[in-house]
Phi, psi and omega in degrees: 000301174269149178252192186306331186295349175297339178268001184214052187292305177214160182310316180287345182243031185256114173293325180299311179300317179300312182298318178297318179296335178274001177099007179274143169270125188250130172238145181232133170243151182219160177296144168280148176290118187285153170210186186298339179294340181259010186298336180276351182287142180249171175304318179298321177300316179298325179289307185290318184268350181254276186299313185288323175294319179297317179299318177298319179295319179296315180296319179296315182293321184269343184075013180265146181286338180220164176223166175264151181225146172237133175244134182241126176057231182295333174298326176290322176298317177295318177298317181296319176295323178295320178297319178296318178301313180295318180298320179295337179259004179070024181261134182241095188259329188247141171288317183207160174222131179239140184238132175243131179043047185251128174270123177238337178247097185281357173283342178239056186274002176060223183298337179301331180297337177296336185250010183231046174287164179303320180295317180292321178296320178298317179298317178297317180297320178296317179297318180292323178296322180289313184271332183096356180194166176262120179296131181302332180295331177294315178296317180301320179298317179297313180296324177294321179292338180282348181222057185297324180299319180299322183290328181268313185300315180301321179297315179296316180297313184290331186254340186233342182256000000 
């Protein structure tokens, strides 16, 4: 839903600016906006052609044998799977990995489980098979339904209190 710019909103609220000020060289990768041309891509493709290729590029550019990584939301889920993939192969690519708002244990998914029944997942898979991708507005709707009070209360506070 949010992309990399959540880490670089304004100069006083920029994690990127903070990291650079601490002496880190920062590289950012972000999702491409999907469409039907990417319908053949798998989770493994995103891992191998995304995170691992990006890590190789960062190491090549900096001349360092390892790099640090931050994963945000589903990008963090992908990063965590990539770390497991690398560990299973005995490869040590990263110095550290930090996760923000990342789900890694889907058996304890909290309110998200309300929207991930077998029937709903089947419907999503059918929709994705038909369109070739999941429209971001569908995901946004689920996340909005998980916080209905926030959507209503803020409006009331801002307009009436």
